[in-house]
TORKOL-470356 format. One line per 4 residues: number of its first residue (from 1); their letters; for each residue x, y, z of C-alpha. Coordinates in steps of 0.02 Angstrom, whole numbers, plus 50000, padded with zeros to 5 digits. Layout:
residues N
NUM = A = X,Y,Z | ...
***
This chain:
residues 262
1 = XXXX = 49942,49436,51006 | 50127,49358,50951 | 50060,49229,50842 | 49940,49342,50747
5 = XXXX = 50063,49491,50745 | 50209,49383,50656 | 50085,49311,50547 | 50037,49504,50460
9 = XXXX = 50224,49521,50470 | 50254,49384,50379 | 50134,49461,50262 | 50190,49615,50233
13 = XXXX = 50381,49560,50233 | 50333,49501,50060 | 50331,49700,50021 | 50509,49725,50056
17 = XXXX = 50582,49658,49899 | 50756,49733,49845 | 50929,49639,49863 | 50896,49451,49849
21 = XXXX = 51035,49309,49891 | 51129,49165,49819 | 51100,49022,49855 | 51257,49014,49938
25 = XXXX = 51189,49176,50019 | 51297,49292,49949 | 51218,49456,49902 | 51165,49502,49714
29 = XXXX = 51074,49649,49640 | 50946,49628,49534 | 50993,49595,49332 | 50845,49732,49241
33 = XXXX = 50906,49633,49077 | 50819,49472,49117 | 50690,49417,49239 | 50733,49401,49403
37 = XXXX = 50651,49310,49543 | 50673,49482,49632 | 50575,49580,49526 | 50424,49650,49578
41 = XXXX = 50350,49639,49398 | 50356,49441,49444 | 50310,49467,49638 | 50145,49586,49592
45 = XXXX = 50027,49430,49575 | 50084,49354,49740 | 50075,49533,49818 | 49900,49565,49772
49 = XXXX = 49853,49397,49861 | 49927,49434,50020 | 49841,49612,50026 | 49681,49519,49988
53 = XXXX = 49715,49395,50129 | 49758,49546,50245 | 49586,49647,50191 | 49485,49480,50236
57 = XXXX = 49558,49390,50396 | 49429,49385,50526 | 49481,49522,50666 | 49435,49524,50829
61 = XXXX = 49503,49656,50901 | 49551,49824,50833 | 49726,49781,50892 | 49744,49667,50741
65 = XXXX = 49681,49809,50591 | 49758,49943,50699 | 49944,49820,50691 | 49928,49817,50482
69 = XXXX = 49898,49987,50477 | 50031,50049,50565 | 50164,49959,50463 | 50091,50014,50326
73 = XXXX = 50108,50187,50366 | 50285,50173,50446 | 50365,50084,50290 | 50242,50131,50149
77 = XXXX = 50247,50285,50154 | 50423,50313,50176 | 50467,50171,50049 | 50370,50282,49927
81 = XXXX = 50448,50436,49943 | 50610,50369,49900 | 50520,50275,49756 | 50463,50444,49689
85 = XXXX = 50648,50511,49701 | 50716,50355,49610 | 50566,50379,49463 | 50620,50550,49460
89 = XXXX = 50811,50526,49426 | 50775,50375,49319 | 50631,50484,49199 | 50757,50662,49200
93 = XXXX = 50857,50615,49076 | 50705,50586,48953 | 50647,50751,48984 | 50510,50663,49076
97 = XXXX = 50548,50755,49267 | 50605,50959,49309 | 50790,50954,49253 | 50799,51053,49444
101 = XXXX = 50794,50930,49574 | 50696,51062,49679 | 50575,51064,49566 | 50522,50905,49570
105 = XXXX = 50358,50882,49671 | 50204,50763,49666 | 50094,50916,49716 | 50054,50938,49544
109 = XXXX = 50017,50814,49380 | 50163,50774,49289 | 50166,50731,49095 | 50124,50561,49111
113 = XXXX = 50012,50575,49240 | 49937,50692,49109 | 49944,50568,48984 | 49869,50449,49073
117 = XXXX = 49700,50499,49055 | 49690,50471,48869 | 49649,50330,48774 | 49811,50304,48743
121 = XXXX = 49936,50360,48834 | 50117,50310,48783 | 50072,50391,48609 | 50042,50564,48689
125 = XXXX = 50172,50694,48610 | 50218,50728,48797 | 50286,50538,48849 | 50365,50507,48664
129 = XXXX = 50526,50478,48733 | 50471,50290,48804 | 50452,50254,48620 | 50646,50296,48598
133 = XXXX = 50771,50145,48589 | 50868,50222,48755 | 50714,50200,48852 | 50729,50062,48963
137 = XXXX = 50545,49997,48978 | 50593,49846,49070 | 50663,49976,49210 | 50539,50062,49200
141 = XXXX = 50413,49933,49213 | 50482,49869,49375 | 50505,50032,49448 | 50323,50031,49396
145 = XXXX = 50264,49864,49486 | 50382,49940,49647 | 50247,50069,49645 | 50090,49960,49633
149 = XXXX = 50163,49857,49778 | 50151,50018,49889 | 49973,50067,49805 | 49914,49900,49842
153 = XXXX = 49983,49934,50015 | 49902,50088,50040 | 49735,50038,49975 | 49724,49913,50126
157 = XXXX = 49739,50041,50247 | 49624,50124,50204 | 49497,50005,50185 | 49537,49942,50349
161 = XXXX = 49500,50118,50403 | 49341,50101,50329 | 49299,49923,50352 | 49336,49946,50531
165 = XXXX = 49292,50107,50564 | 49441,50179,50613 | 49461,50362,50653 | 49634,50429,50585
169 = XXXX = 49687,50497,50743 | 49654,50332,50829 | 49767,50231,50689 | 49918,50375,50717
173 = XXXX = 49891,50363,50905 | 49921,50170,50910 | 50075,50126,50987 | 50107,49930,50948
177 = XXXX = 50233,49903,51103 | 50101,49926,51220 | 50009,49807,51341 | 49858,49751,51239
181 = XXXX = 49702,49860,51355 | 49525,49797,51378 | 49472,49962,51318 | 49572,49956,51140
185 = XXXX = 49509,49824,51097 | 49329,49866,51038 | 49306,49832,50872 | 49172,49876,50742
189 = XXXX = 49135,49752,50656 | 49037,49790,50455 | 48890,49669,50449 | 48934,49629,50277
193 = XXXX = 49135,49668,50229 | 49161,49742,50062 | 49270,49680,49926 | 49418,49736,49934
197 = XXXX = 49506,49799,49763 | 49683,49703,49721 | 49696,49714,49558 | 49843,49762,49453
201 = XXXX = 49956,49752,49295 | 50096,49637,49291 | 50170,49687,49124 | 50330,49744,49060
205 = XXXX = 50265,49755,48860 | 50105,49860,48878 | 50152,50022,48890 | 49991,50124,48905
209 = XXXX = 49970,50002,49081 | 50132,50079,49150 | 50109,50254,49113 | 49924,50224,49214
213 = XXXX = 50024,50129,49351 | 50137,50261,49364 | 49994,50389,49382 | 49905,50295,49525
217 = XXXX = 50056,50287,49609 | 50102,50471,49608 | 49909,50504,49634 | 49909,50403,49806
221 = XXXX = 50058,50477,49868 | 49977,50642,49836 | 49833,50593,49945 | 49942,50517,50083
225 = XXXX = 50043,50693,50090 | 49860,50789,50096 | 49805,50696,50231 | 49765,50750,50378
229 = XXXX = 49701,50687,50566 | 49491,50691,50565 | 49404,50600,50711 | 49258,50596,50601
233 = XXXX = 49264,50417,50572 | 49272,50354,50729 | 49178,50216,50796 | 49053,50296,50870
237 = XXXX = 48951,50346,50676 | 48939,50168,50618 | 48792,50150,50562 | 48802,49976,50484
241 = XXXX = 48936,49912,50613 | 48921,49809,50773 | 49017,49821,50911 | 49121,49693,50971
245 = XXXX = 49194,49688,51150 | 49296,49580,51252 | 49309,49557,51429 | 49373,49448,51549
249 = XXXX = 49288,49336,51659 | 49321,49313,51863 | 49430,49144,51802 | 49514,49220,51672
253 = XXXX = 49421,49182,51509 | 49381,49296,51387 | 49178,49313,51330 | 49137,49399,51198
257 = XXXX = 48971,49522,51175 | 48889,49591,51041 | 48796,49754,51039 | 48711,49818,50906
261 = XX = 48743,49989,50835 | 48607,50106,50810
***
């Protein structure tokens, strides 16, 4: 179990990009004027690959996807809320976020989100500030790429819940520090694994793509806020899943049994 969780932590740890370190170990901050090895724009392809690996690993116990979902819920949602504030702080001087921080909310679509529905979002009158020389497009691109990394994680969370028929309640009640119990290991395995959407756009120059990236991030954070526990997706309701259970024999060996669910 520790080895498996170590692998999951390593892959999820790739998303924790912030300050970097020089070869001599001294801390340094990202320089937005030049491409940094810590830039989210540069790391997005790797992060996309990491979540696709996590989406399609051959899990044999429910504790594995539950552990990944737990870590995403604990870290990505908090990180996402902080990033929303940083985006608003960046956009506010350009008139693209409410002047009053109290009025800044993800509950309603902002001008950039509305513009994202157009054929050429960056040409919209409401976001013309993006075309002005004072708008730091490189910094905005990195913020949007950071948002895209959170989108990937939340996509993965939703994918694992649906693929393995894990209810929101079961995910919330999961405790990674609790000793594994036989009853907790039952896993609904899909007869055919659906494809995971790991597509992202890593660009600094495509303003239309950046607006859409920004809008998707806000939309998925809005859905996180609206999410409520629901038992309707529990294992017992899976029609196209087989329940994989592990039991211990008298000599301590694990035997695997497969029961076809109706």
